[in-house]
mmCIF file as gemmi writes it, N, C-alpha and C atoms, coordinates in Angstrom:
data_model
loop_
_atom_site.group_PDB
_atom_site.id
_atom_site.type_symbol
_atom_site.label_atom_id
_atom_site.label_alt_id
_atom_site.label_comp_id
_atom_site.label_asym_id
_atom_site.label_entity_id
_atom_site.label_seq_id
_atom_site.pdbx_PDB_ins_code
_atom_site.Cartn_x
_atom_site.Cartn_y
_atom_site.Cartn_z
_atom_site.occupancy
_atom_site.B_iso_or_equiv
_atom_site.pdbx_formal_charge
_atom_site.auth_seq_id
_atom_site.auth_asym_id
_atom_site.pdbx_PDB_model_num
ATOM 1 N N . MET Axp A 1 ? -23.906 61.875 5.588 1 0 ? 1 A 1
ATOM 2 C CA . MET Axp A 1 ? -23.916 60.611 6.267 1 0 ? 1 A 1
ATOM 3 C C . MET Axp A 1 ? -24.039 59.406 5.343 1 0 ? 1 A 1
ATOM 4 N N . PRO Axp A 2 ? -24.728 59.48 4.257 1 0 ? 2 A 1
ATOM 5 C CA . PRO Axp A 2 ? -24.831 58.294 3.418 1 0 ? 2 A 1
ATOM 6 C C . PRO Axp A 2 ? -23.471 57.72 3.006 1 0 ? 2 A 1
ATOM 7 N N . PRO Axp A 3 ? -22.479 58.552 2.661 1 0 ? 3 A 1
ATOM 8 C CA . PRO Axp A 3 ? -21.196 57.935 2.304 1 0 ? 3 A 1
ATOM 9 C C . PRO Axp A 3 ? -20.571 57.167 3.468 1 0 ? 3 A 1
ATOM 10 N N . LYS Axp A 4 ? -20.749 57.648 4.692 1 0 ? 4 A 1
ATOM 11 C CA . LYS Axp A 4 ? -20.186 56.956 5.837 1 0 ? 4 A 1
ATOM 12 C C . LYS Axp A 4 ? -20.867 55.601 6.034 1 0 ? 4 A 1
ATOM 13 N N . ASN Axp A 5 ? -22.159 55.562 5.857 1 0 ? 5 A 1
ATOM 14 C CA . ASN Axp A 5 ? -22.903 54.315 5.976 1 0 ? 5 A 1
ATOM 15 C C . ASN Axp A 5 ? -22.472 53.346 4.886 1 0 ? 5 A 1
ATOM 16 N N . THR Axp A 6 ? -22.258 53.839 3.691 1 0 ? 6 A 1
ATOM 17 C CA . THR Axp A 6 ? -21.797 52.999 2.593 1 0 ? 6 A 1
ATOM 18 C C . THR Axp A 6 ? -20.393 52.478 2.888 1 0 ? 6 A 1
ATOM 19 N N . ASN Axp A 7 ? -19.586 53.327 3.469 1 0 ? 7 A 1
ATOM 20 C CA . ASN Axp A 7 ? -18.235 52.927 3.835 1 0 ? 7 A 1
ATOM 21 C C . ASN Axp A 7 ? -18.285 51.821 4.883 1 0 ? 7 A 1
ATOM 22 N N . ASN Axp A 8 ? -19.154 51.949 5.865 1 0 ? 8 A 1
ATOM 23 C CA . ASN Axp A 8 ? -19.306 50.908 6.884 1 0 ? 8 A 1
ATOM 24 C C . ASN Axp A 8 ? -19.849 49.622 6.272 1 0 ? 8 A 1
ATOM 25 N N . ASP Axp A 9 ? -20.769 49.757 5.355 1 0 ? 9 A 1
ATOM 26 C CA . ASP Axp A 9 ? -21.302 48.576 4.669 1 0 ? 9 A 1
ATOM 27 C C . ASP Axp A 9 ? -20.2 47.857 3.901 1 0 ? 9 A 1
ATOM 28 N N . LEU Axp A 10 ? -19.367 48.652 3.24 1 0 ? 10 A 1
ATOM 29 C CA . LEU Axp A 10 ? -18.258 48.075 2.476 1 0 ? 10 A 1
ATOM 30 C C . LEU Axp A 10 ? -17.274 47.367 3.408 1 0 ? 10 A 1
ATOM 31 N N . LYS Axp A 11 ? -16.956 48.021 4.527 1 0 ? 11 A 1
ATOM 32 C CA . LYS Axp A 11 ? -16.043 47.398 5.497 1 0 ? 11 A 1
ATOM 33 C C . LYS Axp A 11 ? -16.63 46.094 6.033 1 0 ? 11 A 1
ATOM 34 N N . GLU Axp A 12 ? -17.913 46.112 6.344 1 0 ? 12 A 1
ATOM 35 C CA . GLU Axp A 12 ? -18.571 44.915 6.85 1 0 ? 12 A 1
ATOM 36 C C . GLU Axp A 12 ? -18.599 43.81 5.79 1 0 ? 12 A 1
ATOM 37 N N . PHE Axp A 13 ? -18.867 44.195 4.558 1 0 ? 13 A 1
ATOM 38 C CA . PHE Axp A 13 ? -18.872 43.221 3.46 1 0 ? 13 A 1
ATOM 39 C C . PHE Axp A 13 ? -17.493 42.585 3.289 1 0 ? 13 A 1
ATOM 40 N N . ILE Axp A 14 ? -16.455 43.415 3.298 1 0 ? 14 A 1
ATOM 41 C CA . ILE Axp A 14 ? -15.082 42.9 3.16 1 0 ? 14 A 1
ATOM 42 C C . ILE Axp A 14 ? -14.74 41.998 4.345 1 0 ? 14 A 1
ATOM 43 N N . HIS Axp A 15 ? -15.133 42.416 5.547 1 0 ? 15 A 1
ATOM 44 C CA . HIS Axp A 15 ? -14.867 41.599 6.734 1 0 ? 15 A 1
ATOM 45 C C . HIS Axp A 15 ? -15.554 40.236 6.627 1 0 ? 15 A 1
ATOM 46 N N . ASP Axp A 16 ? -16.809 40.253 6.196 1 0 ? 16 A 1
ATOM 47 C CA . ASP Axp A 16 ? -17.535 38.989 6.01 1 0 ? 16 A 1
ATOM 48 C C . ASP Axp A 16 ? -16.859 38.105 4.969 1 0 ? 16 A 1
ATOM 49 N N . LYS Axp A 17 ? -16.388 38.702 3.892 1 0 ? 17 A 1
ATOM 50 C CA . LYS Axp A 17 ? -15.691 37.929 2.848 1 0 ? 17 A 1
ATOM 51 C C . LYS Axp A 17 ? -14.419 37.297 3.403 1 0 ? 17 A 1
ATOM 52 N N . PHE Axp A 18 ? -13.651 38.068 4.173 1 0 ? 18 A 1
ATOM 53 C CA . PHE Axp A 18 ? -12.429 37.523 4.761 1 0 ? 18 A 1
ATOM 54 C C . PHE Axp A 18 ? -12.743 36.378 5.728 1 0 ? 18 A 1
ATOM 55 N N . GLU Axp A 19 ? -13.783 36.554 6.544 1 0 ? 19 A 1
ATOM 56 C CA . GLU Axp A 19 ? -14.168 35.483 7.47 1 0 ? 19 A 1
ATOM 57 C C . GLU Axp A 19 ? -14.579 34.231 6.701 1 0 ? 19 A 1
ATOM 58 N N . SER Axp A 20 ? -15.354 34.408 5.649 1 0 ? 20 A 1
ATOM 59 C CA . SER Axp A 20 ? -15.779 33.264 4.835 1 0 ? 20 A 1
ATOM 60 C C . SER Axp A 20 ? -14.572 32.581 4.208 1 0 ? 20 A 1
ATOM 61 N N . HIS Axp A 21 ? -13.632 33.394 3.726 1 0 ? 21 A 1
ATOM 62 C CA . HIS Axp A 21 ? -12.422 32.835 3.114 1 0 ? 21 A 1
ATOM 63 C C . HIS Axp A 21 ? -11.612 32.043 4.142 1 0 ? 21 A 1
ATOM 64 N N . GLU Axp A 22 ? -11.486 32.579 5.338 1 0 ? 22 A 1
ATOM 65 C CA . GLU Axp A 22 ? -10.738 31.878 6.382 1 0 ? 22 A 1
ATOM 66 C C . GLU Axp A 22 ? -11.422 30.57 6.769 1 0 ? 22 A 1
ATOM 67 N N . GLU Axp A 23 ? -12.744 30.576 6.845 1 0 ? 23 A 1
ATOM 68 C CA . GLU Axp A 23 ? -13.477 29.353 7.154 1 0 ? 23 A 1
ATOM 69 C C . GLU Axp A 23 ? -13.285 28.309 6.06 1 0 ? 23 A 1
ATOM 70 N N . LEU Axp A 24 ? -13.336 28.761 4.808 1 0 ? 24 A 1
ATOM 71 C CA . LEU Axp A 24 ? -13.122 27.831 3.694 1 0 ? 24 A 1
ATOM 72 C C . LEU Axp A 24 ? -11.709 27.26 3.71 1 0 ? 24 A 1
ATOM 73 N N . GLU Axp A 25 ? -10.733 28.1 4.002 1 0 ? 25 A 1
ATOM 74 C CA . GLU Axp A 25 ? -9.345 27.628 4.093 1 0 ? 25 A 1
ATOM 75 C C . GLU Axp A 25 ? -9.201 26.601 5.212 1 0 ? 25 A 1
ATOM 76 N N . ALA Axp A 26 ? -9.838 26.875 6.357 1 0 ? 26 A 1
ATOM 77 C CA . ALA Axp A 26 ? -9.757 25.928 7.477 1 0 ? 26 A 1
ATOM 78 C C . ALA Axp A 26 ? -10.391 24.595 7.097 1 0 ? 26 A 1
ATOM 79 N N . LEU Axp A 27 ? -11.544 24.64 6.439 1 0 ? 27 A 1
ATOM 80 C CA . LEU Axp A 27 ? -12.196 23.403 6.005 1 0 ? 27 A 1
ATOM 81 C C . LEU Axp A 27 ? -11.351 22.672 4.97 1 0 ? 27 A 1
ATOM 82 N N . ARG Axp A 28 ? -10.738 23.421 4.074 1 0 ? 28 A 1
ATOM 83 C CA . ARG Axp A 28 ? -9.887 22.82 3.046 1 0 ? 28 A 1
ATOM 84 C C . ARG Axp A 28 ? -8.712 22.078 3.685 1 0 ? 28 A 1
ATOM 85 N N . PHE Axp A 29 ? -8.042 22.743 4.632 1 0 ? 29 A 1
ATOM 86 C CA . PHE Axp A 29 ? -6.905 22.099 5.288 1 0 ? 29 A 1
ATOM 87 C C . PHE Axp A 29 ? -7.346 20.907 6.126 1 0 ? 29 A 1
ATOM 88 N N . LYS Axp A 30 ? -8.527 21.006 6.745 1 0 ? 30 A 1
ATOM 89 C CA . LYS Axp A 30 ? -9.054 19.877 7.504 1 0 ? 30 A 1
ATOM 90 C C . LYS Axp A 30 ? -9.287 18.684 6.579 1 0 ? 30 A 1
ATOM 91 N N . ARG Axp A 31 ? -9.862 18.943 5.415 1 0 ? 31 A 1
ATOM 92 C CA . ARG Axp A 31 ? -10.125 17.858 4.454 1 0 ? 31 A 1
ATOM 93 C C . ARG Axp A 31 ? -8.815 17.268 3.929 1 0 ? 31 A 1
ATOM 94 N N . ILE Axp A 32 ? -7.847 18.118 3.682 1 0 ? 32 A 1
ATOM 95 C CA . ILE Axp A 32 ? -6.538 17.619 3.224 1 0 ? 32 A 1
ATOM 96 C C . ILE Axp A 32 ? -5.928 16.718 4.294 1 0 ? 32 A 1
ATOM 97 N N . ASP Axp A 33 ? -6.02 17.126 5.557 1 0 ? 33 A 1
ATOM 98 C CA . ASP Axp A 33 ? -5.505 16.286 6.65 1 0 ? 33 A 1
ATOM 99 C C . ASP Axp A 33 ? -6.231 14.951 6.712 1 0 ? 33 A 1
ATOM 100 N N . GLU Axp A 34 ? -7.557 14.98 6.526 1 0 ? 34 A 1
ATOM 101 C CA . GLU Axp A 34 ? -8.325 13.729 6.527 1 0 ? 34 A 1
ATOM 102 C C . GLU Axp A 34 ? -7.877 12.815 5.394 1 0 ? 34 A 1
ATOM 103 N N . LEU Axp A 35 ? -7.681 13.393 4.218 1 0 ? 35 A 1
ATOM 104 C CA . LEU Axp A 35 ? -7.246 12.584 3.073 1 0 ? 35 A 1
ATOM 105 C C . LEU Axp A 35 ? -5.853 12.005 3.29 1 0 ? 35 A 1
ATOM 106 N N . LEU Axp A 36 ? -4.959 12.813 3.844 1 0 ? 36 A 1
ATOM 107 C CA . LEU Axp A 36 ? -3.602 12.32 4.112 1 0 ? 36 A 1
ATOM 108 C C . LEU Axp A 36 ? -3.614 11.209 5.159 1 0 ? 36 A 1
ATOM 109 N N . THR Axp A 37 ? -4.452 11.357 6.172 1 0 ? 37 A 1
ATOM 110 C CA . THR Axp A 37 ? -4.564 10.315 7.19 1 0 ? 37 A 1
ATOM 111 C C . THR Axp A 37 ? -5.09 9.022 6.575 1 0 ? 37 A 1
ATOM 112 N N . HIS Axp A 38 ? -6.128 9.145 5.752 1 0 ? 38 A 1
ATOM 113 C CA . HIS Axp A 38 ? -6.69 7.967 5.083 1 0 ? 38 A 1
ATOM 114 C C . HIS Axp A 38 ? -5.655 7.329 4.157 1 0 ? 38 A 1
ATOM 115 N N . PHE Axp A 39 ? -4.92 8.155 3.422 1 0 ? 39 A 1
ATOM 116 C CA . PHE Axp A 39 ? -3.893 7.64 2.524 1 0 ? 39 A 1
ATOM 117 C C . PHE Axp A 39 ? -2.812 6.918 3.315 1 0 ? 39 A 1
ATOM 118 N N . GLY Axp A 40 ? -2.43 7.478 4.466 1 0 ? 40 A 1
ATOM 119 C CA . GLY Axp A 40 ? -1.426 6.831 5.312 1 0 ? 40 A 1
ATOM 120 C C . GLY Axp A 40 ? -1.891 5.47 5.783 1 0 ? 40 A 1
ATOM 121 N N . LYS Axp A 41 ? -3.184 5.36 6.136 1 0 ? 41 A 1
ATOM 122 C CA . LYS Axp A 41 ? -3.723 4.071 6.575 1 0 ? 41 A 1
ATOM 123 C C . LYS Axp A 41 ? -3.722 3.078 5.424 1 0 ? 41 A 1
ATOM 124 N N . GLU Axp A 42 ? -4.058 3.541 4.214 1 0 ? 42 A 1
ATOM 125 C CA . GLU Axp A 42 ? -4.055 2.649 3.053 1 0 ? 42 A 1
ATOM 126 C C . GLU Axp A 42 ? -2.646 2.174 2.749 1 0 ? 42 A 1
ATOM 127 N N . VAL Axp A 43 ? -1.667 3.068 2.861 1 0 ? 43 A 1
ATOM 128 C CA . VAL Axp A 43 ? -0.274 2.685 2.599 1 0 ? 43 A 1
ATOM 129 C C . VAL Axp A 43 ? 0.165 1.632 3.608 1 0 ? 43 A 1
ATOM 130 N N . ASP Axp A 44 ? -0.18 1.835 4.888 1 0 ? 44 A 1
ATOM 131 C CA . ASP Axp A 44 ? 0.167 0.84 5.909 1 0 ? 44 A 1
ATOM 132 C C . ASP Axp A 44 ? -0.49 -0.498 5.598 1 0 ? 44 A 1
ATOM 133 N N . SER Axp A 45 ? -1.743 -0.453 5.194 1 0 ? 45 A 1
ATOM 134 C CA . SER Axp A 45 ? -2.459 -1.678 4.857 1 0 ? 45 A 1
ATOM 135 C C . SER Axp A 45 ? -1.814 -2.361 3.663 1 0 ? 45 A 1
ATOM 136 N N . ASN Axp A 46 ? -1.44 -1.58 2.656 1 0 ? 46 A 1
ATOM 137 C CA . ASN Axp A 46 ? -0.79 -2.14 1.472 1 0 ? 46 A 1
ATOM 138 C C . ASN Axp A 46 ? 0.567 -2.736 1.817 1 0 ? 46 A 1
ATOM 139 N N . GLU Axp A 47 ? 1.298 -2.104 2.723 1 0 ? 47 A 1
ATOM 140 C CA . GLU Axp A 47 ? 2.596 -2.645 3.126 1 0 ? 47 A 1
ATOM 141 C C . GLU Axp A 47 ? 2.42 -4.004 3.803 1 0 ? 47 A 1
ATOM 142 N N . GLU Axp A 48 ? 1.4 -4.129 4.64 1 0 ? 48 A 1
ATOM 143 C CA . GLU Axp A 48 ? 1.128 -5.409 5.29 1 0 ? 48 A 1
ATOM 144 C C . GLU Axp A 48 ? 0.75 -6.467 4.255 1 0 ? 48 A 1
ATOM 145 N N . THR Axp A 49 ? -0.041 -6.089 3.275 1 0 ? 49 A 1
ATOM 146 C CA . THR Axp A 49 ? -0.429 -7.02 2.21 1 0 ? 49 A 1
ATOM 147 C C . THR Axp A 49 ? 0.797 -7.466 1.433 1 0 ? 49 A 1
ATOM 148 N N . ILE Axp A 50 ? 1.672 -6.535 1.121 1 0 ? 50 A 1
ATOM 149 C CA . ILE Axp A 50 ? 2.896 -6.865 0.379 1 0 ? 50 A 1
ATOM 150 C C . ILE Axp A 50 ? 3.762 -7.827 1.185 1 0 ? 50 A 1
ATOM 151 N N . LYS Axp A 51 ? 3.861 -7.598 2.497 1 0 ? 51 A 1
ATOM 152 C CA . LYS Axp A 51 ? 4.647 -8.504 3.343 1 0 ? 51 A 1
ATOM 153 C C . LYS Axp A 51 ? 4.054 -9.908 3.323 1 0 ? 51 A 1
ATOM 154 N N . ARG Axp A 52 ? 2.699 -9.995 3.415 1 0 ? 52 A 1
ATOM 155 C CA . ARG Axp A 52 ? 2.052 -11.309 3.394 1 0 ? 52 A 1
ATOM 156 C C . ARG Axp A 52 ? 2.294 -12.004 2.06 1 0 ? 52 A 1
ATOM 157 N N . VAL Axp A 53 ? 2.219 -11.261 0.97 1 0 ? 53 A 1
ATOM 158 C CA . VAL Axp A 53 ? 2.437 -11.86 -0.349 1 0 ? 53 A 1
ATOM 159 C C . VAL Axp A 53 ? 3.873 -12.354 -0.468 1 0 ? 53 A 1
ATOM 160 N N . HIS Axp A 54 ? 4.83 -11.575 0.008 1 0 ? 54 A 1
ATOM 161 C CA . HIS Axp A 54 ? 6.231 -12.002 -0.049 1 0 ? 54 A 1
ATOM 162 C C . HIS Axp A 54 ? 6.436 -13.266 0.786 1 0 ? 54 A 1
ATOM 163 N N . THR Axp A 55 ? 5.805 -13.337 1.941 1 0 ? 55 A 1
ATOM 164 C CA . THR Axp A 55 ? 5.92 -14.528 2.779 1 0 ? 55 A 1
ATOM 165 C C . THR Axp A 55 ? 5.367 -15.747 2.058 1 0 ? 55 A 1
ATOM 166 N N . ARG Axp A 56 ? 4.207 -15.573 1.431 1 0 ? 56 A 1
ATOM 167 C CA . ARG Axp A 56 ? 3.609 -16.705 0.703 1 0 ? 56 A 1
ATOM 168 C C . ARG Axp A 56 ? 4.485 -17.119 -0.471 1 0 ? 56 A 1
ATOM 169 N N . VAL Axp A 57 ? 5.035 -16.162 -1.184 1 0 ? 57 A 1
ATOM 170 C CA . VAL Axp A 57 ? 5.908 -16.483 -2.319 1 0 ? 57 A 1
ATOM 171 C C . VAL Axp A 57 ? 7.141 -17.226 -1.829 1 0 ? 57 A 1
ATOM 172 N N . ASP Axp A 58 ? 7.702 -16.786 -0.7 1 0 ? 58 A 1
ATOM 173 C CA . ASP Axp A 58 ? 8.873 -17.478 -0.144 1 0 ? 58 A 1
ATOM 174 C C . ASP Axp A 58 ? 8.528 -18.923 0.225 1 0 ? 58 A 1
ATOM 175 N N . ARG Axp A 59 ? 7.354 -19.125 0.815 1 0 ? 59 A 1
ATOM 176 C CA . ARG Axp A 59 ? 6.941 -20.487 1.178 1 0 ? 59 A 1
ATOM 177 C C . ARG Axp A 59 ? 6.755 -21.352 -0.06 1 0 ? 59 A 1
ATOM 178 N N . ILE Axp A 60 ? 6.126 -20.805 -1.076 1 0 ? 60 A 1
ATOM 179 C CA . ILE Axp A 60 ? 5.925 -21.56 -2.324 1 0 ? 60 A 1
ATOM 180 C C . ILE Axp A 60 ? 7.266 -21.886 -2.955 1 0 ? 60 A 1
ATOM 181 N N . ASP Axp A 61 ? 8.175 -20.922 -2.948 1 0 ? 61 A 1
ATOM 182 C CA . ASP Axp A 61 ? 9.513 -21.144 -3.509 1 0 ? 61 A 1
ATOM 183 C C . ASP Axp A 61 ? 10.23 -22.263 -2.76 1 0 ? 61 A 1
ATOM 184 N N . THR Axp A 62 ? 10.111 -22.264 -1.433 1 0 ? 62 A 1
ATOM 185 C CA . THR Axp A 62 ? 10.728 -23.315 -0.618 1 0 ? 62 A 1
ATOM 186 C C . THR Axp A 62 ? 10.128 -24.681 -0.951 1 0 ? 62 A 1
ATOM 187 N N . LYS Axp A 63 ? 8.801 -24.731 -1.107 1 0 ? 63 A 1
ATOM 188 C CA . LYS Axp A 63 ? 8.152 -26.006 -1.444 1 0 ? 63 A 1
ATOM 189 C C . LYS Axp A 63 ? 8.598 -26.504 -2.812 1 0 ? 63 A 1
ATOM 190 N N . ILE Axp A 64 ? 8.723 -25.608 -3.759 1 0 ? 64 A 1
ATOM 191 C CA . ILE Axp A 64 ? 9.177 -26.002 -5.102 1 0 ? 64 A 1
ATOM 192 C C . ILE Axp A 64 ? 10.587 -26.561 -5.031 1 0 ? 64 A 1
ATOM 193 N N . LYS Axp A 65 ? 11.457 -25.899 -4.288 1 0 ? 65 A 1
ATOM 194 C CA . LYS Axp A 65 ? 12.834 -26.397 -4.16 1 0 ? 65 A 1
ATOM 195 C C . LYS Axp A 65 ? 12.866 -27.761 -3.479 1 0 ? 65 A 1
ATOM 196 N N . THR Axp A 66 ? 11.99 -27.961 -2.495 1 0 ? 66 A 1
ATOM 197 C CA . THR Axp A 66 ? 11.922 -29.255 -1.81 1 0 ? 66 A 1
ATOM 198 C C . THR Axp A 66 ? 11.484 -30.347 -2.775 1 0 ? 66 A 1
ATOM 199 N N . VAL Axp A 67 ? 10.453 -30.072 -3.556 1 0 ? 67 A 1
ATOM 200 C CA . VAL Axp A 67 ? 9.964 -31.051 -4.522 1 0 ? 67 A 1
ATOM 201 C C . VAL Axp A 67 ? 11.034 -31.333 -5.577 1 0 ? 67 A 1
ATOM 202 N N . GLN Axp A 68 ? 11.72 -30.297 -6.021 1 0 ? 68 A 1
ATOM 203 C CA . GLN Axp A 68 ? 12.787 -30.506 -6.999 1 0 ? 68 A 1
ATOM 204 C C . GLN Axp A 68 ? 13.914 -31.348 -6.404 1 0 ? 68 A 1
ATOM 205 N N . GLY Axp A 69 ? 14.234 -31.091 -5.135 1 0 ? 69 A 1
ATOM 206 C CA . GLY Axp A 69 ? 15.278 -31.88 -4.467 1 0 ? 69 A 1
ATOM 207 C C . GLY Axp A 69 ? 14.876 -33.341 -4.355 1 0 ? 69 A 1
ATOM 208 N N . LEU Axp A 70 ? 13.606 -33.573 -3.993 1 0 ? 70 A 1
ATOM 209 C CA . LEU Axp A 70 ? 13.127 -34.957 -3.905 1 0 ? 70 A 1
ATOM 210 C C . LEU Axp A 70 ? 13.129 -35.613 -5.286 1 0 ? 70 A 1
ATOM 211 N N . GLY Axp A 71 ? 12.739 -34.875 -6.307 1 0 ? 71 A 1
ATOM 212 C CA . GLY Axp A 71 ? 12.756 -35.407 -7.677 1 0 ? 71 A 1
ATOM 213 C C . GLY Axp A 71 ? 14.159 -35.784 -8.104 1 0 ? 71 A 1
ATOM 214 N N . THR Axp A 72 ? 15.115 -34.943 -7.774 1 0 ? 72 A 1
ATOM 215 C CA . THR Axp A 72 ? 16.51 -35.241 -8.105 1 0 ? 72 A 1
ATOM 216 C C . THR Axp A 72 ? 16.989 -36.483 -7.356 1 0 ? 72 A 1
ATOM 217 N N . ALA Axp A 73 ? 16.617 -36.589 -6.081 1 0 ? 73 A 1
ATOM 218 C CA . ALA Axp A 73 ? 17.031 -37.759 -5.286 1 0 ? 73 A 1
ATOM 219 C C . ALA Axp A 73 ? 16.416 -39.033 -5.854 1 0 ? 73 A 1
ATOM 220 N N . ILE Axp A 74 ? 15.133 -38.98 -6.224 1 0 ? 74 A 1
ATOM 221 C CA . ILE Axp A 74 ? 14.463 -40.154 -6.793 1 0 ? 74 A 1
ATOM 222 C C . ILE Axp A 74 ? 15.092 -40.525 -8.134 1 0 ? 74 A 1
ATOM 223 N N . ALA Axp A 75 ? 15.379 -39.533 -8.975 1 0 ? 75 A 1
ATOM 224 C CA . ALA Axp A 75 ? 15.991 -39.812 -10.277 1 0 ? 75 A 1
ATOM 225 C C . ALA Axp A 75 ? 17.384 -40.412 -10.096 1 0 ? 75 A 1
ATOM 226 N N . THR Axp A 76 ? 18.132 -39.916 -9.138 1 0 ? 76 A 1
ATOM 227 C CA . THR Axp A 76 ? 19.469 -40.452 -8.87 1 0 ? 76 A 1
ATOM 228 C C . THR Axp A 76 ? 19.368 -41.895 -8.374 1 0 ? 76 A 1
ATOM 229 N N . ALA Axp A 77 ? 18.419 -42.15 -7.481 1 0 ? 77 A 1
ATOM 230 C CA . ALA Axp A 77 ? 18.241 -43.51 -6.958 1 0 ? 77 A 1
ATOM 231 C C . ALA Axp A 77 ? 17.827 -44.465 -8.069 1 0 ? 77 A 1
ATOM 232 N N . LEU Axp A 78 ? 16.9 -44.049 -8.938 1 0 ? 78 A 1
ATOM 233 C CA . LEU Axp A 78 ? 16.49 -44.905 -10.057 1 0 ? 78 A 1
ATOM 234 C C . LEU Axp A 78 ? 17.646 -45.151 -11.025 1 0 ? 78 A 1
ATOM 235 N N . GLY Axp A 79 ? 18.418 -44.096 -11.255 1 0 ? 79 A 1
ATOM 236 C CA . GLY Axp A 79 ? 19.59 -44.271 -12.134 1 0 ? 79 A 1
ATOM 237 C C . GLY Axp A 79 ? 20.6 -45.234 -11.544 1 0 ? 79 A 1
ATOM 238 N N . ALA Axp A 80 ? 20.83 -45.122 -10.237 1 0 ? 80 A 1
ATOM 239 C CA . ALA Axp A 80 ? 21.775 -46.039 -9.565 1 0 ? 80 A 1
ATOM 240 C C . ALA Axp A 80 ? 21.239 -47.456 -9.597 1 0 ? 80 A 1
ATOM 241 N N . ALA Axp A 81 ? 19.909 -47.626 -9.383 1 0 ? 81 A 1
ATOM 242 C CA . ALA Axp A 81 ? 19.318 -48.975 -9.417 1 0 ? 81 A 1
ATOM 243 C C . ALA Axp A 81 ? 19.4 -49.54 -10.828 1 0 ? 81 A 1
ATOM 244 N N . ALA Axp A 82 ? 19.136 -48.724 -11.83 1 0 ? 82 A 1
ATOM 245 C CA . ALA Axp A 82 ? 19.244 -49.208 -13.213 1 0 ? 82 A 1
ATOM 246 C C . ALA Axp A 82 ? 20.659 -49.582 -13.558 1 0 ? 82 A 1
ATOM 247 N N . ALA Axp A 83 ? 21.624 -48.794 -13.105 1 0 ? 83 A 1
ATOM 248 C CA . ALA Axp A 83 ? 23.029 -49.118 -13.365 1 0 ? 83 A 1
ATOM 249 C C . ALA Axp A 83 ? 23.428 -50.384 -12.632 1 0 ? 83 A 1
ATOM 250 N N . TRP Axp A 84 ? 22.97 -50.585 -11.426 1 0 ? 84 A 1
ATOM 251 C CA . TRP Axp A 84 ? 23.306 -51.784 -10.684 1 0 ? 84 A 1
ATOM 252 C C . TRP Axp A 84 ? 22.716 -53.019 -11.339 1 0 ? 84 A 1
ATOM 253 N N . ILE Axp A 85 ? 21.429 -52.865 -11.778 1 0 ? 85 A 1
ATOM 254 C CA . ILE Axp A 85 ? 20.79 -53.992 -12.482 1 0 ? 85 A 1
ATOM 255 C C . ILE Axp A 85 ? 21.511 -54.26 -13.786 1 0 ? 85 A 1
ATOM 256 N N . GLY Axp A 86 ? 21.92 -53.22 -14.483 1 0 ? 86 A 1
ATOM 257 C CA . GLY Axp A 86 ? 22.635 -53.403 -15.758 1 0 ? 86 A 1
ATOM 258 C C . GLY Axp A 86 ? 24.002 -54.033 -15.55 1 0 ? 86 A 1
ATOM 259 N N . LEU Axp A 87 ? 24.686 -53.718 -14.478 1 0 ? 87 A 1
ATOM 260 C CA . LEU Axp A 87 ? 25.997 -54.3 -14.23 1 0 ? 87 A 1
ATOM 261 C C . LEU Axp A 87 ? 25.9 -55.732 -13.717 1 0 ? 87 A 1
ATOM 262 N N . SER Axp A 88 ? 24.829 -56.032 -13.026 1 0 ? 88 A 1
ATOM 263 C CA . SER Axp A 88 ? 24.724 -57.365 -12.441 1 0 ? 88 A 1
ATOM 264 C C . SER Axp A 88 ? 24.266 -58.396 -13.468 1 0 ? 88 A 1
ATOM 265 N N . LYS Axp A 89 ? 23.797 -58.008 -14.626 1 0 ? 89 A 1
ATOM 266 C CA . LYS Axp A 89 ? 23.342 -58.984 -15.625 1 0 ? 89 A 1
ATOM 267 C C . LYS Axp A 89 ? 24.416 -59.337 -16.546 1 0 ? 89 A 1
């Protein structure tokens, strides 16, 4: 009988090891899913940030072009006034 009891002990030990391994695998996959979900949320957040930055850059670019356009108009007007004053003297 002792060998049979040892055999049952071995079977029980192996069964316990397999159960522990399956539990660890389940926890591992659960953690991987949590990390992927968190990463997905961060990517979405980063995409929104990138969109906001692009919008701000576009607005700044538009303002710069407006100021440059006004500068060109003022320079043209001053040049025309200087030419008119120079021709009238």
